[in-house]
C-alpha positions in Angstrom: 105.2 156.4 110.9 105.0 160.1 111.6 108.1 159.9 113.8 110.0 158.2 111.0 109.1 160.9 108.6 110.2 163.6 111.1 113.5 161.8 111.6 114.1 161.5 107.9 113.3 165.2 107.3 115.6 166.1 110.2 118.5 164.1 108.7 117.9 165.7 105.3 118.2 169.2 106.9 121.0 168.5 109.4 123.4 166.5 107.2 123.7 169.1 104.4 124.2 171.8 107.0 127.0 169.9 108.5 128.5 169.1 105.1 128.2 172.7 104.0 130.0 173.8 107.2 133.1 171.8 106.2 135.5 174.5 105.1 139.2 174.1 104.4 141.6 175.5 107.1 145.1 176.7 107.3 148.2 175.3 109.0 150.9 177.8 109.8 154.0 177.8 112.0 157.8 177.9 112.3 160.6 175.5 111.6 163.7 176.0 113.8 166.7 174.0 114.8 167.7 173.2 118.3 168.7 176.5 119.9 165.8 178.4 118.3 167.5 179.5 115.1 165.1 179.6 112.1 165.6 177.1 109.2 164.9 178.6 105.8 164.0 176.8 102.6 162.7 173.8 104.5 160.1 171.8 102.6 156.8 171.5 104.5 154.2 169.2 102.9 151.0 167.2 103.5 151.7 164.4 101.0 148.2 162.9 101.2 146.6 166.3 100.1 149.4 167.2 97.6 150.1 170.5 99.5 153.6 171.8 99.7 155.4 175.0 100.6 158.8 176.2 101.9 159.9 178.3 104.9 161.1 181.8 104.5 164.2 183.3 106.0 162.5 183.5 109.4 161.6 179.8 109.3 157.9 180.6 108.9 155.4 178.7 106.6 151.7 178.6 105.8 149.7 175.8 104.1 146.2 176.8 102.8 143.4 174.6 101.7 143.9 172.0 104.4 140.9 169.6 104.9 139.6 169.6 108.5 140.7 166.7 110.6 144.0 165.0 111.5 146.9 165.6 109.1 150.5 164.6 109.0 153.1 167.2 108.2 156.5 166.2 106.7 159.4 168.5 106.9 162.7 168.0 105.1 165.8 170.2 104.5 169.3 169.2 103.3 171.6 169.0 106.3 168.9 168.1 108.7 167.1 164.9 109.9 163.6 164.7 108.3 160.8 165.3 110.8 157.0 164.5 110.9 154.3 166.0 113.0 150.6 165.4 113.6 148.2 168.4 113.5 144.5 168.7 113.8 143.3 171.0 111.1 140.4 173.2 112.1 137.2 173.7 110.1 137.7 177.1 108.4 140.3 178.1 111.0 144.0 178.2 111.5 146.3 176.0 113.5 149.8 177.0 114.6 152.6 174.5 115.1 156.3 174.8 115.9 158.6 172.2 114.5 162.2 171.6 115.5 164.7 169.9 113.1 167.9 168.2 114.3 171.0 168.9 112.2 172.5 165.9 110.4 176.2 166.3 111.4 178.8 166.4 108.7 182.1 164.7 109.5 185.2 164.7 107.4 185.4 160.9 107.5 181.7 159.8 107.5 179.1 162.0 105.7 175.4 161.2 105.4 172.6 163.1 103.6 169.1 162.6 102.3 168.3 162.6 98.6 165.9 165.4 97.6 163.6 165.6 94.5 164.9 167.9 91.8 163.3 171.3 91.7 163.5 173.8 88.8 164.3 176.5 91.4 166.8 174.4 93.4 169.9 175.8 91.7 168.8 179.4 92.1 168.8 181.9 95.0 165.6 182.8 96.8 165.2 185.8 99.1 162.0 185.6 101.2 159.9 188.3 102.9 161.5 188.2 106.3 165.0 188.7 104.8 163.7 191.5 102.6 162.1 193.3 105.6 165.2 193.1 107.8 167.6 194.1 105.0 166.3 197.7 104.7 166.1 197.3 100.9 164.1 200.1 99.2 163.6 198.4 95.8 163.9 195.1 94.0 167.3 196.3 92.7 168.7 196.4 96.2 167.5 192.9 96.9 169.0 191.1 93.9 172.4 192.8 94.1 173.2 190.5 97.0 173.2 187.4 94.7 176.6 186.2 93.3 177.0 186.7 89.6 174.5 189.6 89.6 175.6 193.1 88.7 173.1 196.0 89.1 173.8 198.8 86.7 172.8 202.2 88.0 173.0 205.7 86.7 173.3 207.5 90.0 171.4 207.5 93.3 168.0 208.1 91.8 168.4 206.7 88.3 167.3 203.5 86.6 168.7 200.2 87.8 169.0 197.3 85.5 170.4 193.8 86.0 173.2 191.9 84.3 173.7 188.2 85.2 176.9 186.3 84.2 178.0 189.2 82.0 174.8 189.4 80.0 173.2 192.6 78.7 170.3 194.0 80.7 168.0 193.1 77.8 169.0 189.4 78.1 167.7 189.0 81.6 164.0 188.2 81.9 162.3 189.8 84.9 158.8 188.4 85.7 156.5 190.1 88.3 153.8 187.7 89.1 154.3 186.1 85.7 154.2 189.4 83.8 157.5 190.5 82.0 158.8 193.7 83.5 161.1 194.2 80.5 160.3 197.3 78.6 159.0 196.4 75.1 161.1 199.2 73.5 164.5 198.8 75.2 164.1 195.1 76.3 165.5 196.1 79.7 163.8 195.9 83.1 164.2 198.8 85.6 164.0 197.3 89.1 164.2 200.7 90.8 160.4 201.1 90.2 159.4 198.0 92.2 159.2 198.9 95.9 160.5 196.3 98.3 157.4 196.7 100.5 155.2 195.1 97.9 157.5 192.0 97.4 156.9 188.6 98.9 160.0 186.9 97.5 162.7 187.2 94.8 164.3 184.2 93.1 167.3 184.6 90.8 168.0 181.8 88.3 171.4 182.3 86.5 172.2 180.9 83.1 170.2 180.0 79.9 166.6 179.5 81.0 164.5 179.9 77.8 163.5 176.2 77.9 161.2 177.0 80.9 160.6 180.7 80.8 160.9 181.7 77.1 162.4 184.8 75.3 165.0 187.0 77.0 165.9 184.3 79.5 169.4 184.1 78.0 171.6 185.3 80.9 169.1 184.4 83.6 165.7 185.0 85.1 164.5 187.1 88.1 161.2 186.0 89.5 159.4 188.5 91.7 156.3 187.4 93.6 154.3 190.3 95.2 152.6 190.0 98.5 149.8 187.5 99.0 146.8 187.9 101.3 148.1 188.1 104.9 146.7 189.0 108.3 149.4 191.6 109.2 149.3 195.3 109.8 152.2 197.8 109.8 153.2 201.4 109.4 156.7 202.6 108.5 158.4 205.9 108.5 161.8 206.6 107.0 164.2 209.6 106.7 167.7 209.9 105.3 170.3 211.9 103.5 169.8 213.4 100.0 166.5 214.7 101.4 165.0 211.3 101.6 161.6 210.9 103.3 159.2 208.0 103.1 156.1 206.4 104.5 154.5 203.0 104.1 151.5 201.2 105.5 149.8 197.9 105.1 146.7 196.2 106.5 145.5 192.6 106.4 142.5 190.7 107.6 140.6 187.5 107.3 137.2 187.9 105.9 135.3 184.7 106.1 137.0 182.2 103.7 139.3 184.9 102.3 142.4 186.6 103.5 143.1 190.1 102.1 146.0 192.4 102.2 146.5 196.0 101.0 149.2 198.6 101.4 150.9 201.6 99.9 153.8 204.0 100.3 155.4 207.1 99.0 159.0 208.3 99.0 160.8 211.5 97.8 164.4 212.6 97.5 166.1 215.8 96.5 169.1 213.9 95.2 171.5 216.9 95.3 175.1 216.4 96.3 178.6 217.7 95.5 181.1 215.8 93.3 184.3 216.3 91.3 183.4 217.1 87.7 185.8 214.6 86.1 188.8 212.5 86.8 190.8 215.1 84.9 189.0 218.1 86.4 188.9 218.2 90.2 186.5 221.2 90.2 183.6 220.5 92.7 180.2 221.1 91.2 176.6 220.5 92.5 174.5 217.6 91.2 171.0 219.0 90.4 168.0 217.7 88.6 168.4 214.4 90.5 165.2 214.5 92.5 162.9 211.5 92.8 159.3 211.1 93.8 157.5 207.7 93.8 154.3 206.2 95.1 152.8 202.7 95.0 149.8 200.7 96.1 149.3 197.0 96.2 146.5 194.6 97.1 146.1 190.9 97.4 143.5 188.3 98.3 143.5 184.6 98.6 140.8 181.9 99.1 139.4 178.6 98.0 137.5 178.5 94.7 136.4 175.5 92.7 138.4 173.1 94.9 141.6 175.0 94.4 143.5 178.0 95.7 142.8 181.4 94.0 145.3 184.2 94.5 144.5 187.7 93.3 147.2 190.4 93.1 147.3 193.9 91.9 149.6 196.9 92.1 150.2 200.4 90.8 153.5 202.3 90.7 154.2 205.9 89.8 157.6 207.5 89.5 158.8 211.0 88.6 162.5 211.9 88.5 165.0 214.2 87.0 167.6 212.9 84.5 170.7 214.9 85.4 172.8 213.4 82.6 176.5 212.5 82.8 178.7 214.3 85.3 180.8 216.3 82.9 177.8 217.2 80.7 174.8 217.6 83.0 171.2 218.1 81.9 169.2 220.7 83.8 165.7 219.9 82.6 165.4 216.3 81.5 162.6 214.4 83.2 161.1 210.9 83.3 157.6 210.1 84.4 156.4 206.5 84.7 153.1 205.0 85.7 152.4 201.3 85.7 149.5 199.1 86.7 149.4 195.3 87.0 147.0 192.6 88.0 147.1 188.8 88.1 144.8 185.9 89.0 146.4 182.5 89.7 144.4 179.4 90.4 146.0 176.1 91.4 144.8 172.8 92.4 147.4 170.2 93.1 149.9 170.2 90.3 147.7 172.3 87.9 148.0 176.0 87.7 146.5 178.7 85.5 147.6 182.3 85.5 146.0 185.3 83.8 147.8 188.6 84.1 147.7 192.1 82.6 149.8 195.2 82.8 149.6 198.8 81.5 152.5 201.2 81.4 153.2 204.7 80.4 156.7 206.3 80.3 157.3 209.9 79.3 160.8 211.4 78.6 161.3 215.1 77.9 164.1 217.6 77.7 163.4 221.0 76.2 167.1 222.1 76.3 169.5 219.1 76.2 173.2 219.8 76.5 173.7 218.3 73.0 171.4 217.0 70.4 167.8 218.2 69.7 165.0 218.7 72.2 162.7 215.7 72.7 159.3 215.0 74.2 158.4 211.3 73.8 155.8 209.0 75.4 155.7 205.3 75.2 152.5 203.3 76.1 152.3 199.5 76.4 149.5 197.2 77.3 150.2 193.5 77.9 148.0 190.5 78.4 149.6 187.2 79.4 148.0 183.7 80.0 149.8 180.6 81.2 148.6 177.1 82.0 150.6 174.2 83.1 150.3 170.9 84.9 152.3 167.9 85.9 151.7 164.4 86.9 153.6 162.1 89.3 154.0 158.5 88.2 154.8 155.8 90.7 156.7 152.7 89.7 157.4 153.8 86.1 160.7 154.9 84.4 159.5 158.6 84.5 158.8 160.0 88.0 157.1 163.2 86.9 156.1 164.7 83.6 154.1 167.7 82.5 153.8 170.7 80.2 151.8 173.7 79.3 151.4 176.7 77.1 151.9 180.5 77.4 150.7 183.3 75.2 151.3 187.0 75.3 149.8 190.0 73.4 151.3 193.5 73.5 150.0 196.7 72.1 152.7 199.4 71.9 152.7 203.1 71.0 156.2 204.5 70.9 158.4 207.1 69.2 159.8 204.6 66.7 160.2 204.6 62.9 157.2 203.9 60.7 158.4 200.3 60.1 158.0 199.3 63.7 155.2 197.0 64.6 152.5 198.2 67.0 151.2 194.8 68.1 153.3 191.9 69.2 152.0 188.4 69.7 154.1 185.6 71.3 153.4 182.0 71.9 155.3 179.3 73.8 154.6 175.6 74.3 156.8 173.7 76.8 157.1 170.3 78.5 159.3 168.7 81.1 160.0 165.3 82.6 162.1 163.9 85.4 163.1 160.5 86.7 164.9 159.0 89.7 167.8 156.5 89.4 170.9 155.3 91.0 174.3 156.2 89.6 177.4 154.4 90.9 175.2 153.4 93.9 174.1 157.0 94.7 170.6 158.5 94.3 170.3 160.7 91.3 167.7 162.6 89.3 167.5 163.6 85.7 165.4 166.6 84.6 164.6 167.4 81.0 162.7 170.3 79.6 162.0 171.8 76.2 160.2 174.7 74.7 159.2 176.1 71.3 158.5 179.9 71.1 157.2 182.2 68.4 158.9 185.5 69.2 156.6 188.5 68.9 159.5 190.8 67.9 161.1 188.9 65.0 158.2 186.6 64.2 160.6 183.7 64.1 160.3 180.3 65.9 163.0 179.3 68.4 163.6 176.0 70.2 165.2 175.8 73.6 166.2 172.8 75.7 167.5 171.9 79.2 168.9 168.7 80.6 170.1 168.4 84.2 171.7 165.5 86.0 172.0 165.8 89.8 173.6 163.2 92.1 173.7 163.1 95.9 177.1 162.3 97.2 176.5 162.1 101.0 176.5 165.8 102.1 177.3 167.1 98.7 174.9 167.4 95.8 176.5 167.8 92.4 174.8 168.7 89.1 175.7 168.9 85.4 173.4 170.8 83.0 173.2 171.6 79.3 170.9 174.4 78.2 170.1 176.7 75.3 168.4 180.1 75.2 167.7 183.2 73.1 167.0 186.9 73.5 165.3 188.8 70.6 166.4 192.2 69.5 164.5 195.1 71.1 162.3 197.4 69.1 164.5 200.3 70.1 167.5 198.7 68.5 165.7 197.8 65.3 163.5 200.8 64.8 165.1 203.7 66.7 164.3 206.9 65.0 167.3 208.4 63.2 169.1 210.9 65.3 172.3 212.8 65.6 175.1 210.3 65.1 172.8 207.2 65.5 171.0 204.9 63.1 168.8 201.8 63.8 169.4 198.3 62.4 166.2 196.5 61.2 168.3 193.5 60.2 169.3 192.6 63.7 169.1 188.9 64.6 168.2 187.5 68.0 171.0 186.7 70.5 171.4 183.0 70.9 173.1 180.7 73.3 173.1 177.4 71.4 175.0 175.4 74.0 175.7 176.2 77.6 177.4 173.8 80.0 177.2 174.2 83.7 178.5 172.1 86.5 178.1 172.8 90.2 177.8 171.4 93.8 176.0 172.4 97.0 176.5 171.2 100.5 175.1 171.8 104.0 175.7 170.4 107.4 177.4 170.9 110.8 181.0 170.7 111.8 181.9 171.0 115.5 178.7 172.9 116.3 179.1 175.3 113.3 176.4 175.2 110.7 178.0 175.5 107.2 176.6 175.6 103.7 178.1 176.4 100.4 177.8 176.1 96.6 179.9 176.5 93.6 179.3 176.5 89.8 181.2 176.9 86.6 179.8 177.5 83.2 180.9 177.8 79.6 178.9 179.0 76.6 179.2 181.1 73.5 176.8 184.0 72.6 175.9 184.0 68.9 174.9 187.5 67.7 175.3 189.5 70.9 173.8 192.9 70.2 176.3 195.6 70.9 176.2 199.3 69.9 179.3 200.1 67.8 180.6 202.9 65.6 180.2 202.1 61.9 182.4 203.2 58.9 180.1 206.2 58.4 180.9 207.4 61.9 177.4 206.8 63.1 176.5 204.6 66.1 174.3 201.6 65.4 173.6 198.1 67.0 175.2 195.1 65.4 175.4 191.3 66.1 178.8 190.3 67.5 179.8 186.8 68.6 181.2 186.5 72.2 182.7 183.9 74.5 181.1 183.6 78.0 182.6 181.5 80.7 183.1 181.9 84.4 182.5 180.5 87.9 180.6 181.4 91.1 181.1 180.3 94.7 179.5 181.2 98.0 179.8 180.0 101.5 178.2 180.6 104.9 179.0 179.6 108.4 176.8 180.2 111.5 177.0 179.5 115.2 174.6 180.9 117.7 173.7 184.5 116.8 176.7 185.0 114.5 176.6 184.3 110.7 179.4 185.1 108.2 179.2 184.7 104.4 181.3 185.3 101.3 180.8 185.0 97.6 182.8 185.5 94.5 181.9 185.5 90.8 184.1 185.4 87.7 182.3 186.4 84.5 184.8 186.3 81.6 182.8 187.6 78.5 185.0 188.6 75.6 184.6 189.5 72.0 185.1 186.6 69.5 187.8 188.1 67.4 190.5 186.5 65.2 193.2 188.2 67.2 195.2 187.5 70.4 193.2 190.2 72.3 191.2 189.2 75.3 188.9 192.2 75.5 186.0 192.2 78.0 182.7 193.4 76.7 182.0 197.0 77.8 180.9 197.6 81.4 180.9 193.9 82.3 183.2 193.5 85.3 185.2 190.3 85.2 185.4 190.0 89.0 182.8 190.7 91.7 182.8 189.7 95.3 180.6 190.1 98.4 181.6 189.5 102.1 179.3 189.9 105.1 178.8 189.2 108.8 175.6 189.4 110.7 175.0 189.2 114.5 171.4 188.7 115.8 171.4 188.3 119.6 167.8 188.3 120.7 166.0 191.4 119.5 169.1 193.0 118.0 170.3 192.7 114.4 173.7 194.0 113.2 175.0 193.4 109.7 178.1 194.6 107.7 178.9 193.9 104.1 181.7 194.8 101.7 181.2 194.6 97.9 183.9 194.6 95.2 183.3 195.5 91.6 186.2 194.7 89.3 187.8 196.6 86.3 185.4 197.6 83.5 186.1 198.5 79.9 184.3 201.6 78.6 185.0 200.8 74.9 185.7 197.6 72.9 189.4 197.9 73.8 191.5 197.5 76.9 192.5 201.2 76.7 191.5 203.5 79.5 189.9 200.7 81.6 188.1 201.9 84.7 189.7 200.5 87.9 187.7 198.3 90.3 186.4 199.6 93.6 185.0 198.5 97.0 181.9 199.7 98.8 180.8 199.0 102.3 177.3 198.7 103.9 176.3 198.7 107.6 172.9 198.2 109.3 171.7 197.9 112.8 168.2 197.3 114.1 166.3 196.3 117.2 162.7 195.1 117.9 160.7 195.9 121.0 157.7 193.6 121.8 154.5 195.3 123.0 152.0 192.5 123.5 150.9 191.6 120.0 152.6 194.6 118.4 156.3 194.9 117.5 158.2 198.2 117.2 161.3 198.0 115.1 164.1 200.5 114.3 166.7 200.2 111.6 169.7 202.3 110.8 171.1 201.6 107.3 174.3 203.1 106.0 175.2 202.6 102.3 178.8 203.3 101.2 179.7 203.7 104.9 183.3 204.8 104.2 182.1 207.5 101.8 183.2 205.5 98.7 182.6 207.3 95.4 183.3 204.6 92.9 180.7 204.2 90.1 180.0 201.2 87.8 179.5 203.4 84.7 181.8 206.4 84.0 180.1 209.8 84.0 177.4 208.9 86.5 178.8 210.1 89.9 177.7 208.6 93.2 177.0 210.7 96.3 179.1 208.6 98.7 177.8 207.9 102.2 174.0 207.6 102.5 172.2 207.1 105.8 168.6 206.1 106.4 166.7 205.6 109.6 163.4 203.6 109.6 160.8 203.1 112.3 158.3 200.3 111.8 155.3 199.3 113.9 153.7 196.0 113.0 151.2 193.5 114.3 150.9 189.9 113.2 147.1 189.7 113.2 145.9 186.2 114.0 149.4 184.8 114.3 150.6 184.1 117.8 153.8 185.8 119.1 157.0 184.4 117.6 
């Protein structure tokens, strides 16, 4: 009897200890094709656990929260034969696995492909961490400018850099950093020059009307920026270049029990001085001054399992101080901008359910005690933002609807800015959205239909707006085609409505929101192999009208003021890539025809919207070497609402070369990056001269932590 009691007590002690020791693990690895080349954007999933991720540009992936024991991985990618692999997940540890995919050959006569589930990000462009690191990009602006249909508008080498997609205004592109809008509450624009590339995990660009999923300002497109997550990597980086550029960056990561943590920071400075011709009509060479730049940033992240789900914590701080040299023919010697911004977010997900709470604080100070024209100014804008979002979806088997879901999002902003007395100080926005999708067969081919809708209360105008989206996608062997109909809106900015009266300018409180009531888009994507060459490509065409586009115009009283103007927007985009062995070539072209809606025969492009843009590139990566060259074309721009004095198009070239040296678990990498390699001086906006050739040299020492050598 006594032995029985001892046995029972022992079981009561040992069993809970064993159960409490069961901790989720991680599965990480690479997906490559035969020959060792990485496969990016491959879907890696454990179906039984509802875990899913995708590979980055280096073919790497990581699945967290994997239950200990045997698990089956499924890997799929358009243009490749699906693959499965068994893995034994460790208790609280990490397992590394290498998976090889076999290409699904594409033949001109017989073509085969596998249907893939529709994805809201499938028709966008994603740039992962590996590609960001090897590109030598300094900021988010230099990352997104590689995407077809995207035009980055800059005001010199150290000035603000905003984004236009498909001919939109910069305030009609929504930029989200970890779910928090980067768009300035006063101007509506997002300056991507202040987001250092070092802190970015991935950037996804979604062109077209997207308010049905992302809400206000997603009229021309959406840029989704995800900052770094908790990793076990360590690195230090030094950089030096022309225009007096010097920079240093460092990061550190570690696994602490059930958590992985990552932290880093960096600083950069530039003098920004260079010589240029004063004007197209005045060849006098003058010196560009007051163009210096100083910036610093910190970021931190942590990830672990909480309440049966994955919790991701992110935070960052950015500081920027730069001169505002003004236009080339009328320089400003004393204008300055100082910006500081802090952001934090917490995201918890469990299967298809996700909740995100995020906050941001921002302070921007502009001052010029002696401007070349107008009156002196010294203005400070402060904004505090709190955002909450929750969404979930459910997969249904055997029913007419494959997946459905929805959620809600709320935002509260407190703004202190140099606006008129009528301007609101607190903005509250609310959005409720839903989506559904189904699989079917159309003319004997697998197809998907995705529908989404959203209702928003805009915090600027106080009005309610509805948005919708409907997409049909059909797999035709190696080609996937889609047809979409969407709507969107972009509210007027506080600056346009309540700008303080100044010399020659007047606000317009009666401004209405920009609306795209009906946008049609059709496109196709394809990937495969032809005679040993891996090929992929995509093309899309769109047609929509913008009702009430906000454009600054001169009124009858000779004062400038914003007004609502209707415009036509239509165009096309195409890109292609071919790779064999270590060589990869690519090309893209975008046509963005956005013209004023006038009762005349004029076909006048909206100001500073180039109708034609193109990008060509070639990359060669034999072993540890990486060499890449690119050529970019920016077409003719109008500087006024007429075709008179149009600014001619121009080409720019870029070149980079790098090499990695392996030293046991450490990697030393060097990168030489040359922008405007042929000393091109063309500028997107007249009056803001460019310095021509810029050279930067970077040395990076990194260690992958617990990851085995690649």
